[in-house]
C-alpha positions as a Markdown table, in Angstrom:
| # | Residue | x | y | z |
|---|---|---|---|---|
| 1 | Met | 32.9 | 49.2 | 9.1 |
| 2 | Arg | 33.0 | 50.2 | 5.4 |
| 3 | Lys | 30.2 | 51.4 | 3.3 |
| 4 | Leu | 29.2 | 49.8 | -0.1 |
| 5 | Val | 27.9 | 52.4 | -2.5 |
| 6 | Val | 26.5 | 51.9 | -6.0 |
| 7 | Trp | 27.0 | 54.8 | -8.5 |
| 8 | Asn | 25.5 | 55.1 | -11.9 |
| 9 | Leu | 24.0 | 57.4 | -14.5 |
| 10 | Met | 20.5 | 56.5 | -15.5 |
| 11 | Thr | 17.9 | 57.8 | -18.0 |
| 12 | Leu | 14.5 | 59.0 | -16.9 |
| 13 | Asp | 13.1 | 55.8 | -18.2 |
| 14 | Gly | 15.5 | 53.7 | -16.1 |
| 15 | Tyr | 18.3 | 52.6 | -18.4 |
| 16 | Phe | 22.0 | 52.7 | -17.6 |
| 17 | Glu | 23.0 | 51.9 | -21.1 |
| 18 | Gly | 21.3 | 51.7 | -24.5 |
| 19 | Thr | 20.3 | 48.7 | -26.5 |
| 20 | Lys | 24.0 | 47.8 | -27.2 |
| 21 | Pro | 26.7 | 47.3 | -24.5 |
| 22 | Trp | 28.5 | 50.5 | -23.7 |
| 23 | Asp | 25.9 | 52.6 | -25.5 |
| 24 | Ile | 26.3 | 55.5 | -22.9 |
| 25 | Glu | 26.3 | 58.5 | -25.2 |
| 26 | Phe | 23.5 | 60.0 | -23.0 |
| 27 | His | 26.1 | 60.6 | -20.3 |
| 28 | Asn | 27.2 | 63.6 | -22.3 |
| 29 | Leu | 23.8 | 65.2 | -21.7 |
| 30 | Ala | 24.7 | 65.3 | -18.0 |
| 31 | Trp | 28.4 | 65.7 | -17.9 |
| 32 | Gly | 29.6 | 69.1 | -16.7 |
| 33 | Pro | 31.5 | 70.8 | -13.8 |
| 34 | Glu | 29.3 | 69.3 | -11.1 |
| 35 | Leu | 29.7 | 65.7 | -12.3 |
| 36 | Glu | 33.5 | 66.2 | -12.9 |
| 37 | Thr | 33.8 | 67.4 | -9.2 |
| 38 | Tyr | 31.6 | 64.6 | -8.0 |
| 39 | Ser | 33.8 | 62.1 | -9.9 |
| 40 | Glu | 37.0 | 63.5 | -8.5 |
| 41 | Gln | 35.5 | 63.1 | -5.0 |
| 42 | Phe | 35.2 | 59.3 | -5.5 |
| 43 | Gly | 39.0 | 59.1 | -5.5 |
| 44 | Thr | 39.3 | 60.6 | -2.0 |
| 45 | Glu | 36.2 | 59.0 | -0.5 |
| 46 | Gly | 36.8 | 55.4 | -1.7 |
| 47 | Asp | 39.7 | 53.0 | -1.7 |
| 48 | Leu | 38.2 | 50.1 | -3.7 |
| 49 | Leu | 36.2 | 49.8 | -6.9 |
| 50 | Val | 34.1 | 46.7 | -7.8 |
| 51 | Phe | 33.0 | 46.0 | -11.3 |
| 52 | Gly | 31.1 | 43.2 | -13.1 |
| 53 | Arg | 33.2 | 41.6 | -15.9 |
| 54 | Lys | 31.6 | 43.6 | -18.7 |
| 55 | Thr | 32.0 | 47.0 | -16.9 |
| 56 | Tyr | 35.5 | 46.0 | -15.8 |
| 57 | Glu | 36.6 | 45.3 | -19.4 |
| 58 | Gly | 35.1 | 48.6 | -20.7 |
| 59 | Met | 36.5 | 50.7 | -17.8 |
| 60 | Ala | 40.0 | 49.1 | -18.2 |
| 61 | Ala | 40.0 | 49.8 | -21.9 |
| 62 | Tyr | 38.9 | 53.4 | -21.4 |
| 63 | Trp | 40.9 | 54.6 | -18.4 |
| 64 | Thr | 44.3 | 53.0 | -19.4 |
| 65 | Thr | 44.2 | 55.1 | -22.6 |
| 66 | Ala | 42.1 | 58.1 | -21.6 |
| 67 | Glu | 43.3 | 61.7 | -22.3 |
| 68 | Gly | 42.4 | 64.6 | -20.1 |
| 69 | Glu | 40.5 | 64.2 | -16.8 |
| 70 | Glu | 43.9 | 63.7 | -15.1 |
| 71 | Thr | 42.6 | 63.5 | -11.5 |
| 72 | Val | 40.0 | 60.9 | -12.3 |
| 73 | Lys | 42.3 | 59.0 | -14.7 |
| 74 | Asn | 45.0 | 58.8 | -12.0 |
| 75 | Tyr | 42.8 | 57.4 | -9.3 |
| 76 | Met | 41.0 | 55.1 | -11.6 |
| 77 | Asn | 44.3 | 53.6 | -12.7 |
| 78 | Ser | 45.8 | 53.4 | -9.2 |
| 79 | Ile | 43.0 | 52.5 | -6.8 |
| 80 | Ala | 42.4 | 48.8 | -5.8 |
| 81 | Lys | 39.9 | 47.1 | -8.0 |
| 82 | Ile | 37.9 | 43.9 | -8.0 |
| 83 | Ala | 36.6 | 42.3 | -11.2 |
| 84 | Val | 33.7 | 40.0 | -10.5 |
| 85 | Ser | 33.7 | 37.1 | -12.9 |
| 86 | Arg | 33.3 | 33.4 | -13.2 |
| 87 | Thr | 35.1 | 33.3 | -16.5 |
| 88 | Leu | 38.1 | 35.7 | -16.1 |
| 89 | Lys | 41.2 | 34.0 | -14.6 |
| 90 | Thr | 43.4 | 37.1 | -14.6 |
| 91 | Ala | 42.9 | 40.9 | -14.7 |
| 92 | Asp | 45.6 | 43.0 | -16.3 |
| 93 | Trp | 44.4 | 46.5 | -15.2 |
| 94 | Asn | 46.7 | 47.9 | -12.4 |
| 95 | Asn | 45.7 | 46.8 | -8.9 |
| 96 | Thr | 42.9 | 44.4 | -9.9 |
| 97 | Arg | 42.1 | 41.0 | -8.6 |
| 98 | Val | 39.3 | 38.6 | -9.8 |
| 99 | Val | 36.6 | 37.4 | -7.4 |
| 100 | Ser | 33.9 | 34.9 | -8.3 |
| 101 | Asp | 31.7 | 35.2 | -5.2 |
| 102 | Pro | 31.1 | 38.9 | -4.7 |
| 103 | Val | 28.5 | 38.5 | -1.9 |
| 104 | Ala | 31.0 | 36.5 | 0.4 |
| 105 | Glu | 33.9 | 38.8 | -0.6 |
| 106 | Leu | 32.1 | 42.0 | 0.0 |
| 107 | Gln | 30.6 | 40.8 | 3.3 |
| 108 | Lys | 34.1 | 40.2 | 4.5 |
| 109 | Leu | 35.5 | 43.5 | 3.1 |
| 110 | Lys | 32.7 | 45.6 | 4.6 |
| 111 | Ala | 33.6 | 44.3 | 8.0 |
| 112 | Glu | 37.2 | 45.6 | 7.7 |
| 113 | Asp | 38.5 | 49.1 | 8.3 |
| 114 | Gly | 38.8 | 51.3 | 5.2 |
| 115 | Lys | 37.2 | 53.8 | 3.0 |
| 116 | Thr | 34.0 | 53.5 | 0.9 |
| 117 | Ile | 33.8 | 50.6 | -1.6 |
| 118 | Phe | 32.2 | 51.7 | -4.9 |
| 119 | Val | 30.4 | 49.7 | -7.5 |
| 120 | Phe | 30.4 | 51.6 | -10.8 |
| 121 | Gly | 28.0 | 50.6 | -13.5 |
| 122 | Ser | 27.6 | 46.8 | -13.3 |
| 123 | Ala | 23.8 | 46.7 | -13.0 |
| 124 | Glu | 23.6 | 42.9 | -12.7 |
| 125 | Leu | 26.2 | 42.9 | -10.0 |
| 126 | Ala | 24.5 | 45.8 | -8.2 |
| 127 | Asp | 21.2 | 43.8 | -8.4 |
| 128 | Ser | 22.8 | 40.8 | -6.7 |
| 129 | Leu | 24.3 | 42.9 | -4.0 |
| 130 | Leu | 21.0 | 44.7 | -3.4 |
| 131 | Lys | 19.1 | 41.4 | -3.1 |
| 132 | Ala | 21.8 | 40.3 | -0.6 |
| 133 | Arg | 21.2 | 43.5 | 1.4 |
| 134 | Leu | 24.8 | 44.6 | 1.2 |
| 135 | Ile | 24.3 | 48.0 | -0.4 |
| 136 | Asp | 24.5 | 50.9 | 2.0 |
| 137 | Glu | 23.8 | 53.6 | -0.5 |
| 138 | Ile | 22.6 | 54.1 | -4.1 |
| 139 | Arg | 23.8 | 57.2 | -5.9 |
| 140 | Ile | 22.1 | 57.9 | -9.2 |
| 141 | Cys | 22.6 | 60.7 | -11.6 |
| 142 | Leu | 19.2 | 61.0 | -13.4 |
| 143 | Val | 20.0 | 62.2 | -16.9 |
| 144 | Pro | 17.2 | 64.3 | -18.5 |
| 145 | Val | 16.5 | 62.0 | -21.5 |
| 146 | Val | 14.0 | 59.3 | -22.3 |
| 147 | Leu | 16.1 | 56.7 | -24.1 |
| 148 | Gly | 13.2 | 54.5 | -25.2 |
| 149 | Gly | 15.0 | 51.2 | -24.7 |
| 150 | Gly | 18.1 | 49.6 | -23.3 |
| 151 | Asn | 19.5 | 47.8 | -20.3 |
| 152 | Pro | 17.6 | 48.8 | -17.2 |
| 153 | His | 19.6 | 49.7 | -14.1 |
| 154 | Phe | 17.2 | 48.1 | -11.7 |
| 155 | Lys | 16.2 | 44.5 | -12.4 |
| 156 | Pro | 12.8 | 42.8 | -11.6 |
| 157 | Ala | 12.5 | 41.8 | -8.0 |
| 158 | Ser | 10.2 | 39.6 | -6.0 |
| 159 | Ser | 9.5 | 42.4 | -3.4 |
| 160 | Pro | 9.9 | 46.1 | -3.2 |
| 161 | Leu | 13.0 | 47.7 | -1.6 |
| 162 | Pro | 12.0 | 50.9 | 0.1 |
| 163 | Leu | 14.7 | 53.7 | 0.0 |
| 164 | Arg | 15.2 | 56.8 | 2.1 |
| 165 | Leu | 16.4 | 60.0 | 0.4 |
| 166 | Ile | 19.7 | 61.2 | 1.8 |
| 167 | Glu | 20.4 | 64.1 | -0.5 |
| 168 | Ser | 19.5 | 65.5 | -3.9 |
| 169 | Ser | 21.1 | 68.2 | -6.1 |
| 170 | Thr | 20.6 | 69.5 | -9.6 |
| 171 | Thr | 23.3 | 70.2 | -12.2 |
| 172 | Gln | 23.4 | 73.1 | -14.6 |
| 173 | Lys | 22.4 | 70.7 | -17.4 |
| 174 | Gly | 19.3 | 69.6 | -15.6 |
| 175 | Ala | 20.5 | 66.2 | -14.3 |
| 176 | Ile | 19.6 | 65.3 | -10.7 |
| 177 | Ile | 22.1 | 63.5 | -8.4 |
| 178 | Leu | 20.2 | 61.4 | -5.9 |
| 179 | Arg | 21.5 | 59.6 | -2.9 |
| 180 | Tyr | 19.4 | 56.9 | -1.3 |
| 181 | Ala | 19.9 | 54.5 | 1.5 |
| 182 | Pro | 17.9 | 51.2 | 1.7 |
| 183 | Val | 15.4 | 51.2 | 4.6 |
| 184 | Ala | 16.3 | 48.5 | 7.1 |
| 185 | Asp | 13.8 | 45.7 | 7.4 |
């Protein structure tokens, strides 16, 4: 059985992007050798990336033209990907297919053999998967900045979701990488 893992960078006040889409300059406050190594490990640990439509479009635009970061660029462009959308009909980024019902699709894919499935960014998608109890692990890089406004990573919920700390580590720039597993009901 495969694991489904959410990965994102988040500010101390809970935002994964600023007030405008793709306002993620705060990532630079955390980026360094530890996050570069961590990012490279995703390519060996996982075999499928899942994105919401907005994140998919931004990632495709960036990674198909990125310079540097060759290891990450190579796996981002070659790994299998799912773009979750009710409006996209096709997806042009290499190895991508479009799915309109992520809960049903990921329930099926988790039951198969394979490596870890990652959801990068995509807070709305991650929220729906959390509420469906499909997420096995949440990995957050807590960036040492208070943004003051933006798009929150975690969305309002009708009930709390307890989490168990698996691991934590600190980077040279003062960011904290946290790994949590949802506590079973």
